[in-house]
C-alpha positions as CSV (number, residue, x, y, z in Angstrom):
1,X,123.5,82.6,110.1
2,X,120.8,84.9,111.3
3,X,117.4,84.6,109.8
4,X,115.9,87.6,108.2
5,X,112.6,88.8,109.6
6,X,109.8,88.4,107.1
7,X,107.0,90.9,106.9
8,X,103.6,90.1,105.5
9,X,103.2,91.0,101.8
10,X,101.9,94.5,101.2
11,X,99.7,95.6,98.4
12,X,102.8,96.8,96.5
13,X,104.3,93.2,96.7
14,X,101.6,91.7,94.6
15,X,102.7,90.1,91.3
16,X,100.5,89.8,88.3
17,X,101.2,86.8,86.1
18,X,100.9,86.9,82.3
19,X,97.7,84.9,82.5
20,X,96.0,87.6,84.7
21,X,96.7,90.6,82.5
22,X,93.9,90.2,80.0
23,X,91.1,89.6,82.6
24,X,89.0,92.1,84.5
25,X,89.5,92.1,88.2
26,X,87.2,93.0,91.0
27,X,88.2,96.0,93.1
28,X,87.7,96.1,96.9
29,X,84.0,95.8,97.6
30,X,82.2,99.2,97.8
31,X,79.6,99.8,100.4
32,X,76.8,98.5,98.2
33,X,78.3,97.0,95.0
34,X,81.5,95.7,93.4
35,X,83.1,97.5,90.4
36,X,85.0,95.8,87.6
37,X,88.4,97.4,86.8
38,X,90.5,96.7,83.8
39,X,94.2,95.9,84.0
40,X,96.3,97.3,81.1
41,X,99.9,96.2,80.7
42,X,102.4,99.0,80.3
43,X,104.2,97.2,77.5
44,X,100.9,97.3,75.5
45,X,100.8,101.1,75.9
46,X,104.4,101.8,75.3
47,X,105.0,99.2,72.5
48,X,108.8,99.2,73.0
49,X,109.1,103.0,73.4
50,X,110.1,104.8,76.7
51,X,107.7,107.7,76.4
52,X,104.1,108.1,75.2
53,X,101.6,111.0,75.0
54,X,98.1,110.7,76.5
55,X,95.2,113.0,75.5
56,X,92.8,113.5,78.4
57,X,90.0,116.0,78.6
58,X,91.6,118.3,76.1
59,X,95.1,118.2,77.6
60,X,98.2,116.3,76.6
61,X,100.1,114.3,79.2
62,X,103.5,112.7,78.8
63,X,104.2,109.3,80.5
64,X,107.7,108.1,80.7
65,X,109.4,104.9,81.9
66,X,112.5,105.9,84.0
67,X,115.8,104.1,84.0
68,X,114.7,102.5,87.2
69,X,111.6,101.2,85.6
70,X,109.1,103.6,87.3
71,X,106.4,105.5,85.5
72,X,106.2,109.3,85.6
73,X,103.2,111.2,84.3
74,X,103.6,115.0,83.5
75,X,101.2,117.5,82.1
């Protein structure tokens, strides 16, 4: 049987375990300082629904989970 070629993992291949979700992560180091970024689980935002409304800067945005499990954000 022919062996499949393996490519190095890309940024999109990263997996986040349940233990990682509630902790802040460090982003890529900036020129002079590091910035802490928060990770929010989509299930915590959607709470079992497939669509939510997000208010941002006076506008309402609609975020949906597609049948393929992707997120779509519309104004």
